[in-house]
VODREN-708494 format. One record per residue (C-alpha): residue in one letter; x, y, z. Coordinates in steps of 0.05 Angstrom, whole numbers. Layout:
<recs>
<rec rest="A" x="X" y="Y" z="Z"/>
...
</recs>
This chain:
<recs>
<rec rest="X" x="157" y="-733" z="-1284"/>
<rec rest="X" x="178" y="-737" z="-1211"/>
<rec rest="X" x="252" y="-742" z="-1194"/>
<rec rest="X" x="273" y="-781" z="-1133"/>
<rec rest="X" x="341" y="-748" z="-1131"/>
<rec rest="X" x="390" y="-703" z="-1166"/>
<rec rest="X" x="426" y="-759" z="-1203"/>
<rec rest="X" x="361" y="-781" z="-1238"/>
<rec rest="X" x="354" y="-710" z="-1263"/>
<rec rest="X" x="427" y="-706" z="-1284"/>
<rec rest="X" x="420" y="-771" z="-1323"/>
<rec rest="X" x="359" y="-742" z="-1358"/>
<rec rest="X" x="397" y="-679" z="-1377"/>
<rec rest="X" x="453" y="-721" z="-1405"/>
<rec rest="X" x="406" y="-764" z="-1446"/>
<rec rest="X" x="374" y="-701" z="-1475"/>
<rec rest="X" x="442" y="-671" z="-1492"/>
<rec rest="X" x="436" y="-616" z="-1440"/>
<rec rest="X" x="496" y="-636" z="-1397"/>
<rec rest="X" x="570" y="-634" z="-1411"/>
<rec rest="X" x="622" y="-672" z="-1372"/>
<rec rest="X" x="688" y="-636" z="-1359"/>
<rec rest="X" x="741" y="-691" z="-1350"/>
<rec rest="X" x="804" y="-648" z="-1344"/>
<rec rest="X" x="827" y="-624" z="-1275"/>
<rec rest="X" x="797" y="-557" z="-1253"/>
<rec rest="X" x="805" y="-514" z="-1191"/>
<rec rest="X" x="747" y="-499" z="-1145"/>
<rec rest="X" x="780" y="-431" z="-1132"/>
<rec rest="X" x="752" y="-384" z="-1185"/>
<rec rest="X" x="764" y="-429" z="-1246"/>
<rec rest="X" x="697" y="-466" z="-1242"/>
<rec rest="X" x="662" y="-399" z="-1233"/>
<rec rest="X" x="693" y="-369" z="-1296"/>
<rec rest="X" x="676" y="-431" z="-1337"/>
<rec rest="X" x="604" y="-432" z="-1311"/>
<rec rest="X" x="594" y="-357" z="-1319"/>
<rec rest="X" x="611" y="-362" z="-1393"/>
<rec rest="X" x="566" y="-423" z="-1403"/>
<rec rest="X" x="507" y="-393" z="-1365"/>
<rec rest="X" x="509" y="-330" z="-1407"/>
<rec rest="X" x="515" y="-369" z="-1473"/>
<rec rest="X" x="455" y="-377" z="-1518"/>
<rec rest="X" x="421" y="-439" z="-1546"/>
<rec rest="X" x="455" y="-506" z="-1541"/>
<rec rest="X" x="519" y="-475" z="-1512"/>
<rec rest="X" x="482" y="-463" z="-1446"/>
<rec rest="X" x="485" y="-531" z="-1412"/>
<rec rest="X" x="491" y="-563" z="-1344"/>
<rec rest="X" x="562" y="-580" z="-1324"/>
<rec rest="X" x="591" y="-640" z="-1288"/>
<rec rest="X" x="663" y="-629" z="-1266"/>
<rec rest="X" x="691" y="-698" z="-1256"/>
<rec rest="X" x="762" y="-680" z="-1231"/>
<rec rest="X" x="763" y="-623" z="-1181"/>
<rec rest="X" x="831" y="-609" z="-1152"/>
<rec rest="X" x="837" y="-635" z="-1081"/>
<rec rest="X" x="768" y="-667" z="-1080"/>
<rec rest="X" x="739" y="-736" z="-1093"/>
<rec rest="X" x="668" y="-713" z="-1108"/>
<rec rest="X" x="646" y="-689" z="-1177"/>
<rec rest="X" x="613" y="-620" z="-1179"/>
<rec rest="X" x="546" y="-609" z="-1213"/>
<rec rest="X" x="529" y="-537" z="-1231"/>
<rec rest="X" x="481" y="-498" z="-1277"/>
<rec rest="X" x="431" y="-556" z="-1275"/>
<rec rest="X" x="373" y="-506" z="-1271"/>
<rec rest="X" x="406" y="-454" z="-1316"/>
<rec rest="X" x="354" y="-447" z="-1371"/>
<rec rest="X" x="278" y="-443" z="-1378"/>
<rec rest="X" x="277" y="-513" z="-1407"/>
<rec rest="X" x="319" y="-546" z="-1353"/>
<rec rest="X" x="282" y="-509" z="-1298"/>
<rec rest="X" x="216" y="-533" z="-1326"/>
<rec rest="X" x="242" y="-605" z="-1331"/>
<rec rest="X" x="266" y="-601" z="-1259"/>
<rec rest="X" x="195" y="-587" z="-1237"/>
<rec rest="X" x="164" y="-641" z="-1281"/>
<rec rest="X" x="134" y="-597" z="-1335"/>
<rec rest="X" x="151" y="-579" z="-1407"/>
<rec rest="X" x="143" y="-503" z="-1399"/>
<rec rest="X" x="149" y="-458" z="-1339"/>
<rec rest="X" x="80" y="-430" z="-1356"/>
<rec rest="X" x="52" y="-499" z="-1343"/>
<rec rest="X" x="66" y="-486" z="-1269"/>
<rec rest="X" x="19" y="-427" z="-1269"/>
<rec rest="X" x="-34" y="-467" z="-1303"/>
<rec rest="X" x="-30" y="-520" z="-1248"/>
<rec rest="X" x="-36" y="-468" z="-1194"/>
<rec rest="X" x="-94" y="-435" z="-1230"/>
<rec rest="X" x="-130" y="-502" z="-1232"/>
<rec rest="X" x="-119" y="-512" z="-1158"/>
<rec rest="X" x="-144" y="-442" z="-1142"/>
<rec rest="X" x="-208" y="-451" z="-1184"/>
<rec rest="X" x="-259" y="-450" z="-1128"/>
<rec rest="X" x="-320" y="-453" z="-1172"/>
<rec rest="X" x="-365" y="-513" z="-1158"/>
<rec rest="X" x="-364" y="-559" z="-1219"/>
<rec rest="X" x="-432" y="-580" z="-1246"/>
<rec rest="X" x="-425" y="-645" z="-1284"/>
<rec rest="X" x="-400" y="-712" z="-1257"/>
<rec rest="X" x="-339" y="-708" z="-1303"/>
<rec rest="X" x="-322" y="-638" z="-1276"/>
<rec rest="X" x="-329" y="-662" z="-1204"/>
<rec rest="X" x="-284" y="-721" z="-1219"/>
<rec rest="X" x="-230" y="-676" z="-1248"/>
<rec rest="X" x="-235" y="-630" z="-1188"/>
<rec rest="X" x="-227" y="-689" z="-1141"/>
<rec rest="X" x="-164" y="-709" z="-1179"/>
<rec rest="X" x="-135" y="-640" z="-1168"/>
<rec rest="X" x="-148" y="-644" z="-1093"/>
<rec rest="X" x="-119" y="-714" z="-1090"/>
<rec rest="X" x="-54" y="-687" z="-1118"/>
<rec rest="X" x="-48" y="-646" z="-1055"/>
<rec rest="X" x="-60" y="-707" z="-1012"/>
<rec rest="X" x="-6" y="-745" z="-1049"/>
<rec rest="X" x="42" y="-688" z="-1035"/>
<rec rest="X" x="50" y="-705" z="-961"/>
<rec rest="X" x="121" y="-728" z="-944"/>
<rec rest="X" x="135" y="-802" z="-933"/>
<rec rest="X" x="177" y="-824" z="-874"/>
<rec rest="X" x="229" y="-879" z="-883"/>
<rec rest="X" x="277" y="-913" z="-834"/>
<rec rest="X" x="337" y="-920" z="-880"/>
<rec rest="X" x="361" y="-873" z="-934"/>
<rec rest="X" x="414" y="-864" z="-988"/>
<rec rest="X" x="436" y="-798" z="-955"/>
<rec rest="X" x="460" y="-839" z="-894"/>
<rec rest="X" x="501" y="-892" z="-930"/>
<rec rest="X" x="561" y="-861" z="-895"/>
<rec rest="X" x="553" y="-828" z="-827"/>
<rec rest="X" x="607" y="-786" z="-793"/>
<rec rest="X" x="590" y="-766" z="-722"/>
<rec rest="X" x="660" y="-773" z="-691"/>
<rec rest="X" x="700" y="-712" z="-711"/>
<rec rest="X" x="657" y="-693" z="-771"/>
<rec rest="X" x="690" y="-646" z="-821"/>
<rec rest="X" x="672" y="-603" z="-880"/>
<rec rest="X" x="741" y="-614" z="-910"/>
<rec rest="X" x="717" y="-667" z="-959"/>
<rec rest="X" x="668" y="-621" z="-994"/>
<rec rest="X" x="692" y="-585" z="-1058"/>
<rec rest="X" x="662" y="-519" z="-1036"/>
<rec rest="X" x="675" y="-464" z="-1087"/>
<rec rest="X" x="710" y="-398" z="-1079"/>
<rec rest="X" x="670" y="-360" z="-1131"/>
<rec rest="X" x="697" y="-290" z="-1139"/>
<rec rest="X" x="765" y="-256" z="-1125"/>
<rec rest="X" x="736" y="-211" z="-1070"/>
<rec rest="X" x="698" y="-266" z="-1033"/>
<rec rest="X" x="716" y="-275" z="-959"/>
<rec rest="X" x="725" y="-350" z="-970"/>
<rec rest="X" x="690" y="-410" z="-998"/>
<rec rest="X" x="613" y="-412" z="-997"/>
<rec rest="X" x="561" y="-467" z="-1001"/>
<rec rest="X" x="510" y="-436" z="-1048"/>
<rec rest="X" x="455" y="-487" z="-1064"/>
<rec rest="X" x="433" y="-515" z="-996"/>
<rec rest="X" x="365" y="-533" z="-968"/>
<rec rest="X" x="369" y="-508" z="-896"/>
<rec rest="X" x="319" y="-543" z="-849"/>
<rec rest="X" x="296" y="-510" z="-784"/>
<rec rest="X" x="236" y="-517" z="-738"/>
<rec rest="X" x="197" y="-462" z="-703"/>
<rec rest="X" x="216" y="-472" z="-630"/>
<rec rest="X" x="146" y="-449" z="-608"/>
<rec rest="X" x="99" y="-478" z="-660"/>
<rec rest="X" x="141" y="-535" z="-686"/>
<rec rest="X" x="130" y="-517" z="-759"/>
<rec rest="X" x="184" y="-535" z="-809"/>
<rec rest="X" x="218" y="-485" z="-855"/>
<rec rest="X" x="265" y="-500" z="-912"/>
<rec rest="X" x="305" y="-440" z="-938"/>
<rec rest="X" x="363" y="-428" z="-984"/>
<rec rest="X" x="417" y="-386" z="-952"/>
<rec rest="X" x="490" y="-380" z="-971"/>
<rec rest="X" x="539" y="-411" z="-921"/>
<rec rest="X" x="610" y="-386" z="-913"/>
<rec rest="X" x="661" y="-439" z="-892"/>
<rec rest="X" x="696" y="-410" z="-832"/>
<rec rest="X" x="733" y="-475" z="-817"/>
<rec rest="X" x="722" y="-550" z="-820"/>
<rec rest="X" x="668" y="-548" z="-765"/>
<rec rest="X" x="633" y="-481" z="-773"/>
<rec rest="X" x="594" y="-442" z="-826"/>
<rec rest="X" x="567" y="-372" z="-831"/>
<rec rest="X" x="490" y="-376" z="-834"/>
<rec rest="X" x="468" y="-319" z="-879"/>
<rec rest="X" x="393" y="-320" z="-866"/>
<rec rest="X" x="367" y="-251" z="-878"/>
<rec rest="X" x="319" y="-217" z="-830"/>
<rec rest="X" x="258" y="-228" z="-875"/>
<rec rest="X" x="270" y="-304" z="-881"/>
<rec rest="X" x="239" y="-363" z="-844"/>
<rec rest="X" x="303" y="-388" z="-812"/>
<rec rest="X" x="317" y="-320" z="-781"/>
<rec rest="X" x="246" y="-318" z="-754"/>
<rec rest="X" x="256" y="-386" z="-721"/>
<rec rest="X" x="322" y="-363" z="-691"/>
<rec rest="X" x="289" y="-301" z="-661"/>
<rec rest="X" x="235" y="-343" z="-628"/>
<rec rest="X" x="284" y="-387" z="-589"/>
<rec rest="X" x="334" y="-377" z="-532"/>
<rec rest="X" x="370" y="-443" z="-536"/>
<rec rest="X" x="413" y="-476" z="-588"/>
<rec rest="X" x="370" y="-488" z="-650"/>
<rec rest="X" x="379" y="-553" z="-688"/>
<rec rest="X" x="393" y="-543" z="-762"/>
<rec rest="X" x="403" y="-592" z="-820"/>
<rec rest="X" x="432" y="-573" z="-888"/>
<rec rest="X" x="415" y="-618" z="-947"/>
<rec rest="X" x="453" y="-615" z="-1012"/>
<rec rest="X" x="419" y="-646" z="-1072"/>
<rec rest="X" x="358" y="-691" z="-1071"/>
<rec rest="X" x="292" y="-679" z="-1107"/>
<rec rest="X" x="302" y="-618" z="-1153"/>
<rec rest="X" x="232" y="-594" z="-1135"/>
<rec rest="X" x="254" y="-589" z="-1062"/>
<rec rest="X" x="316" y="-550" z="-1081"/>
<rec rest="X" x="270" y="-502" z="-1118"/>
<rec rest="X" x="220" y="-499" z="-1061"/>
<rec rest="X" x="275" y="-478" z="-1013"/>
<rec rest="X" x="287" y="-416" z="-1057"/>
<rec rest="X" x="213" y="-398" z="-1066"/>
<rec rest="X" x="182" y="-342" z="-1025"/>
<rec rest="X" x="124" y="-385" z="-999"/>
<rec rest="X" x="72" y="-354" z="-952"/>
<rec rest="X" x="83" y="-366" z="-877"/>
<rec rest="X" x="57" y="-434" z="-856"/>
<rec rest="X" x="65" y="-467" z="-924"/>
<rec rest="X" x="111" y="-528" z="-915"/>
<rec rest="X" x="165" y="-528" z="-970"/>
<rec rest="X" x="169" y="-604" z="-967"/>
<rec rest="X" x="94" y="-611" z="-980"/>
<rec rest="X" x="99" y="-558" z="-1035"/>
<rec rest="X" x="156" y="-597" z="-1068"/>
<rec rest="X" x="114" y="-660" z="-1064"/>
<rec rest="X" x="56" y="-624" z="-1098"/>
<rec rest="X" x="102" y="-600" z="-1153"/>
<rec rest="X" x="130" y="-670" z="-1163"/>
<rec rest="X" x="64" y="-707" z="-1157"/>
<rec rest="X" x="94" y="-752" z="-1103"/>
<rec rest="X" x="112" y="-740" z="-1031"/>
<rec rest="X" x="185" y="-728" z="-1014"/>
<rec rest="X" x="216" y="-785" z="-974"/>
<rec rest="X" x="244" y="-761" z="-908"/>
<rec rest="X" x="288" y="-794" z="-856"/>
<rec rest="X" x="307" y="-775" z="-785"/>
<rec rest="X" x="375" y="-740" z="-779"/>
<rec rest="X" x="426" y="-775" z="-735"/>
<rec rest="X" x="446" y="-720" z="-685"/>
<rec rest="X" x="390" y="-669" z="-689"/>
<rec rest="X" x="315" y="-675" z="-682"/>
<rec rest="X" x="299" y="-657" z="-754"/>
<rec rest="X" x="277" y="-697" z="-814"/>
<rec rest="X" x="319" y="-691" z="-878"/>
<rec rest="X" x="308" y="-712" z="-950"/>
<rec rest="X" x="325" y="-786" z="-956"/>
<rec rest="X" x="352" y="-778" z="-1027"/>
<rec rest="X" x="399" y="-719" z="-1014"/>
<rec rest="X" x="471" y="-727" z="-1035"/>
<rec rest="X" x="500" y="-697" z="-971"/>
<rec rest="X" x="470" y="-675" z="-905"/>
<rec rest="X" x="504" y="-630" z="-854"/>
<rec rest="X" x="475" y="-634" z="-784"/>
<rec rest="X" x="487" y="-584" z="-729"/>
<rec rest="X" x="461" y="-525" z="-690"/>
<rec rest="X" x="459" y="-449" z="-687"/>
<rec rest="X" x="466" y="-412" z="-621"/>
<rec rest="X" x="423" y="-348" z="-623"/>
<rec rest="X" x="473" y="-313" z="-578"/>
<rec rest="X" x="531" y="-322" z="-626"/>
<rec rest="X" x="550" y="-279" z="-685"/>
<rec rest="X" x="610" y="-276" z="-731"/>
<rec rest="X" x="629" y="-232" z="-790"/>
<rec rest="X" x="607" y="-263" z="-855"/>
<rec rest="X" x="624" y="-238" z="-925"/>
<rec rest="X" x="638" y="-201" z="-969"/>
<rec rest="X" x="608" y="-245" z="-1024"/>
<rec rest="X" x="599" y="-234" z="-1099"/>
<rec rest="X" x="523" y="-234" z="-1102"/>
<rec rest="X" x="467" y="-238" z="-1153"/>
<rec rest="X" x="464" y="-162" z="-1155"/>
<rec rest="X" x="530" y="-162" z="-1193"/>
<rec rest="X" x="564" y="-128" z="-1134"/>
<rec rest="X" x="597" y="-155" z="-1071"/>
<rec rest="X" x="550" y="-156" z="-1012"/>
<rec rest="X" x="581" y="-125" z="-951"/>
<rec rest="X" x="610" y="-162" z="-892"/>
<rec rest="X" x="561" y="-164" z="-834"/>
<rec rest="X" x="550" y="-205" z="-771"/>
<rec rest="X" x="508" y="-268" z="-779"/>
<rec rest="X" x="494" y="-332" z="-739"/>
<rec rest="X" x="544" y="-389" z="-737"/>
<rec rest="X" x="527" y="-461" z="-754"/>
<rec rest="X" x="565" y="-514" z="-715"/>
<rec rest="X" x="573" y="-583" z="-747"/>
<rec rest="X" x="554" y="-645" z="-708"/>
<rec rest="X" x="550" y="-696" z="-764"/>
<rec rest="X" x="561" y="-707" z="-839"/>
<rec rest="X" x="519" y="-760" z="-873"/>
<rec rest="X" x="524" y="-775" z="-947"/>
<rec rest="X" x="518" y="-825" z="-1003"/>
<rec rest="X" x="577" y="-870" z="-1015"/>
<rec rest="X" x="593" y="-834" z="-1081"/>
<rec rest="X" x="558" y="-766" z="-1077"/>
<rec rest="X" x="554" y="-709" z="-1126"/>
<rec rest="X" x="567" y="-640" z="-1097"/>
<rec rest="X" x="512" y="-593" z="-1124"/>
<rec rest="X" x="527" y="-520" z="-1126"/>
<rec rest="X" x="514" y="-455" z="-1164"/>
<rec rest="X" x="547" y="-388" z="-1174"/>
<rec rest="X" x="514" y="-320" z="-1170"/>
<rec rest="X" x="537" y="-255" z="-1200"/>
<rec rest="X" x="517" y="-207" z="-1253"/>
<rec rest="X" x="455" y="-237" z="-1287"/>
<rec rest="X" x="435" y="-279" z="-1323"/>
<rec rest="X" x="458" y="-336" z="-1280"/>
<rec rest="X" x="426" y="-401" z="-1258"/>
<rec rest="X" x="389" y="-367" z="-1200"/>
<rec rest="X" x="351" y="-324" z="-1251"/>
<rec rest="X" x="314" y="-386" z="-1275"/>
<rec rest="X" x="297" y="-406" z="-1204"/>
<rec rest="X" x="266" y="-336" z="-1197"/>
<rec rest="X" x="231" y="-341" z="-1264"/>
<rec rest="X" x="197" y="-406" z="-1241"/>
<rec rest="X" x="172" y="-369" z="-1180"/>
<rec rest="X" x="145" y="-312" z="-1224"/>
<rec rest="X" x="105" y="-359" z="-1268"/>
<rec rest="X" x="82" y="-402" z="-1209"/>
<rec rest="X" x="56" y="-344" z="-1167"/>
<rec rest="X" x="24" y="-304" z="-1224"/>
<rec rest="X" x="-44" y="-340" z="-1216"/>
<rec rest="X" x="-44" y="-323" z="-1141"/>
<rec rest="X" x="-31" y="-250" z="-1156"/>
<rec rest="X" x="-86" y="-252" z="-1209"/>
<rec rest="X" x="-133" y="-281" z="-1158"/>
<rec rest="X" x="-119" y="-223" z="-1110"/>
<rec rest="X" x="-115" y="-171" z="-1166"/>
<rec rest="X" x="-160" y="-193" z="-1224"/>
<rec rest="X" x="-139" y="-134" z="-1266"/>
<rec rest="X" x="-68" y="-162" z="-1272"/>
<rec rest="X" x="-54" y="-193" z="-1340"/>
<rec rest="X" x="19" y="-212" z="-1336"/>
<rec rest="X" x="83" y="-199" z="-1297"/>
<rec rest="X" x="157" y="-199" z="-1312"/>
<rec rest="X" x="216" y="-195" z="-1265"/>
<rec rest="X" x="273" y="-189" z="-1315"/>
<rec rest="X" x="344" y="-212" z="-1304"/>
<rec rest="X" x="368" y="-140" z="-1307"/>
<rec rest="X" x="327" y="-125" z="-1245"/>
<rec rest="X" x="358" y="-181" z="-1204"/>
<rec rest="X" x="288" y="-200" z="-1177"/>
<rec rest="X" x="276" y="-143" z="-1129"/>
<rec rest="X" x="298" y="-82" z="-1169"/>
<rec rest="X" x="246" y="-84" z="-1224"/>
<rec rest="X" x="176" y="-114" z="-1232"/>
<rec rest="X" x="137" y="-101" z="-1296"/>
<rec rest="X" x="62" y="-112" z="-1292"/>
<rec rest="X" x="9" y="-106" z="-1346"/>
<rec rest="X" x="-63" y="-90" z="-1325"/>
<rec rest="X" x="-132" y="-77" z="-1352"/>
<rec rest="X" x="-140" y="-5" z="-1332"/>
<rec rest="X" x="-211" y="17" z="-1314"/>
<rec rest="X" x="-209" y="79" z="-1269"/>
<rec rest="X" x="-166" y="137" z="-1246"/>
<rec rest="X" x="-108" y="115" z="-1202"/>
<rec rest="X" x="-116" y="42" z="-1223"/>
<rec rest="X" x="-41" y="34" z="-1235"/>
<rec rest="X" x="-25" y="63" z="-1167"/>
<rec rest="X" x="-74" y="15" z="-1134"/>
<rec rest="X" x="-38" y="-44" z="-1166"/>
<rec rest="X" x="31" y="-18" z="-1144"/>
<rec rest="X" x="11" y="-9" z="-1072"/>
<rec rest="X" x="-25" y="-76" z="-1071"/>
<rec rest="X" x="37" y="-112" z="-1097"/>
<rec rest="X" x="81" y="-77" z="-1046"/>
<rec rest="X" x="35" y="-107" z="-993"/>
<rec rest="X" x="43" y="-179" z="-1016"/>
<rec rest="X" x="96" y="-219" z="-978"/>
<rec rest="X" x="166" y="-209" z="-1004"/>
<rec rest="X" x="140" y="-165" z="-1061"/>
<rec rest="X" x="147" y="-113" z="-1006"/>
<rec rest="X" x="221" y="-112" z="-1024"/>
<rec rest="X" x="210" y="-92" z="-1097"/>
<rec rest="X" x="246" y="-27" z="-1111"/>
<rec rest="X" x="213" y="-7" z="-1177"/>
<rec rest="X" x="145" y="-28" z="-1204"/>
<rec rest="X" x="127" y="-8" z="-1276"/>
<rec rest="X" x="54" y="-14" z="-1296"/>
<rec rest="X" x="35" y="-19" z="-1370"/>
<rec rest="X" x="-31" y="-31" z="-1405"/>
<rec rest="X" x="-58" y="-100" z="-1421"/>
<rec rest="X" x="-39" y="-97" z="-1495"/>
<rec rest="X" x="35" y="-88" z="-1478"/>
<rec rest="X" x="80" y="-149" z="-1476"/>
<rec rest="X" x="111" y="-144" z="-1406"/>
<rec rest="X" x="168" y="-189" z="-1429"/>
<rec rest="X" x="189" y="-145" z="-1487"/>
<rec rest="X" x="238" y="-98" z="-1451"/>
<rec rest="X" x="246" y="-54" z="-1512"/>
<rec rest="X" x="172" y="-42" z="-1516"/>
<rec rest="X" x="166" y="-31" z="-1441"/>
<rec rest="X" x="223" y="20" z="-1443"/>
<rec rest="X" x="188" y="56" z="-1500"/>
<rec rest="X" x="123" y="60" z="-1461"/>
<rec rest="X" x="156" y="76" z="-1394"/>
<rec rest="X" x="193" y="136" z="-1423"/>
<rec rest="X" x="141" y="161" z="-1473"/>
<rec rest="X" x="77" y="151" z="-1434"/>
<rec rest="X" x="96" y="187" z="-1370"/>
<rec rest="X" x="98" y="257" z="-1343"/>
<rec rest="X" x="146" y="252" z="-1284"/>
<rec rest="X" x="105" y="299" z="-1241"/>
<rec rest="X" x="40" y="260" z="-1251"/>
<rec rest="X" x="60" y="188" z="-1263"/>
<rec rest="X" x="116" y="173" z="-1214"/>
<rec rest="X" x="100" y="150" z="-1143"/>
<rec rest="X" x="156" y="151" z="-1092"/>
<rec rest="X" x="150" y="123" z="-1022"/>
<rec rest="X" x="193" y="90" z="-969"/>
<rec rest="X" x="192" y="20" z="-941"/>
<rec rest="X" x="230" y="-45" z="-928"/>
<rec rest="X" x="285" y="-62" z="-978"/>
<rec rest="X" x="323" y="-124" z="-996"/>
<rec rest="X" x="380" y="-142" z="-949"/>
<rec rest="X" x="429" y="-138" z="-1008"/>
<rec rest="X" x="406" y="-70" z="-1035"/>
<rec rest="X" x="471" y="-30" z="-1031"/>
<rec rest="X" x="437" y="35" z="-1055"/>
<rec rest="X" x="383" y="38" z="-1002"/>
<rec rest="X" x="378" y="97" z="-955"/>
<rec rest="X" x="402" y="52" z="-900"/>
<rec rest="X" x="408" y="-23" z="-891"/>
<rec rest="X" x="341" y="-57" z="-907"/>
<rec rest="X" x="302" y="8" z="-914"/>
<rec rest="X" x="296" y="58" z="-970"/>
<rec rest="X" x="256" y="90" z="-1026"/>
<rec rest="X" x="211" y="56" z="-1077"/>
<rec rest="X" x="189" y="79" z="-1145"/>
<rec rest="X" x="123" y="65" z="-1181"/>
<rec rest="X" x="117" y="83" z="-1254"/>
<rec rest="X" x="49" y="89" z="-1287"/>
<rec rest="X" x="66" y="76" z="-1360"/>
<rec rest="X" x="-6" y="64" z="-1382"/>
<rec rest="X" x="-38" y="108" z="-1435"/>
<rec rest="X" x="-73" y="169" z="-1407"/>
<rec rest="X" x="-143" y="191" z="-1427"/>
<rec rest="X" x="-205" y="227" z="-1400"/>
<rec rest="X" x="-204" y="184" z="-1337"/>
<rec rest="X" x="-136" y="214" z="-1320"/>
<rec rest="X" x="-158" y="286" z="-1332"/>
<rec rest="X" x="-103" y="297" z="-1384"/>
<rec rest="X" x="-105" y="367" z="-1413"/>
<rec rest="X" x="-86" y="348" z="-1484"/>
<rec rest="X" x="-112" y="292" z="-1528"/>
<rec rest="X" x="-74" y="227" z="-1526"/>
<rec rest="X" x="-47" y="211" z="-1596"/>
<rec rest="X" x="-61" y="147" z="-1635"/>
<rec rest="X" x="-4" y="98" z="-1644"/>
<rec rest="X" x="26" y="89" z="-1713"/>
<rec rest="X" x="0" y="22" z="-1739"/>
<rec rest="X" x="-4" y="-2" z="-1811"/>
<rec rest="X" x="-72" y="-25" z="-1836"/>
<rec rest="X" x="-87" y="-100" z="-1835"/>
<rec rest="X" x="-100" y="-99" z="-1910"/>
<rec rest="X" x="-31" y="-74" z="-1927"/>
<rec rest="X" x="3" y="-119" z="-1876"/>
<rec rest="X" x="-31" y="-180" z="-1906"/>
<rec rest="X" x="-14" y="-158" z="-1977"/>
<rec rest="X" x="60" y="-149" z="-1961"/>
<rec rest="X" x="62" y="-215" z="-1924"/>
<rec rest="X" x="31" y="-250" z="-1983"/>
<rec rest="X" x="78" y="-218" z="-2034"/>
<rec rest="X" x="142" y="-220" z="-1992"/>
<rec rest="X" x="178" y="-270" z="-2037"/>
<rec rest="X" x="160" y="-228" z="-2098"/>
<rec rest="X" x="201" y="-170" z="-2071"/>
<rec rest="X" x="265" y="-212" z="-2073"/>
<rec rest="X" x="282" y="-192" z="-2001"/>
</recs>
């Protein structure tokens, strides 16, 4: 199902019993974070989306943890399971020429989905029901102060729209925004991100628009590490099955999502920097204060009665883990297309996306695991992965206990560890220096004659099928 806006999705969550309204007054300074942190780490039905209806000093309700489970993340993208995303991508990437008329018709339908994904342009929009261009202010937004050591309040779930000043291509990214005052924000786009690339290409003030809310698929697309040149708005339309409606902003030459809750318009001057941070980040540590660009507000447009969508980050699991898990499942077919030996991949919460990638492969020749490691490090933002663990195809990459057993028992450190240096995530506090450091590859596959192992590799302890079936059949007889 395609969602026009955030409130449609929130209504769906409430109907399905996956949203709780908090009607008592709460503070946006730390209290909402502590409540949400407990809920996001809860299991089962206790992990729900939250709608805070009475935030101290604010008129807008706050929506948080809307994407905070595999189920809700899948619903946000119009599917029942996150693995359905990968199946859609695999279908699109199937380049074989179909033979029968029925197969050709189905292939045509797949291609038409891409055509329908193009954005639709409208003249009027809900996000511009109220327009403030004279003395616009951020004061009306219930922006959270998340953690005690944060430098201030931060907008954490934005879709930041920029255009390449040379090529004119659009980029939509998700970057945290520190509130400096009622007219300025710290623009934390890291050096590897599209917004930073656009800034480097220009000498003049760069128009920027920041959308809060709207189609959940677009919010997700802003967080996804899409290849250069792939328009996040078109990608969101493809995910939804319907093009995102866009409207011209009022004070900058940028189109914004028509069904956003709030839009902040303004500009970034490439010559200006200001200290931003520290900020309690998804690594579970405070990221350091550094100089970043400054966003200057020229207009605020919004719905008459908007929601304020936000999220918190911190020691995982948090809501952002499920945004990352959607990316993992979505891009797995693309990785498989480039590396057919790959069976599955897992980027567990404990690895905070870039610290640990587990890959299972069909091993065929000496050095095969190393080939996969180096190939992954050469794929887009996978270049920032700190540790890659490769296991054999019969190993469940999502079973961390099994992976740990294989990764400790199947390696000789001298033979099976590969250490190299390269680019690192902007937030990696343990790197040799900022954005550059060491990487570790672990070949946890079984070793055999191909690997020139001196001693025989032992068989695993596995009960016979006959006995397993007998015990299963007689289990009730044992009185256990």
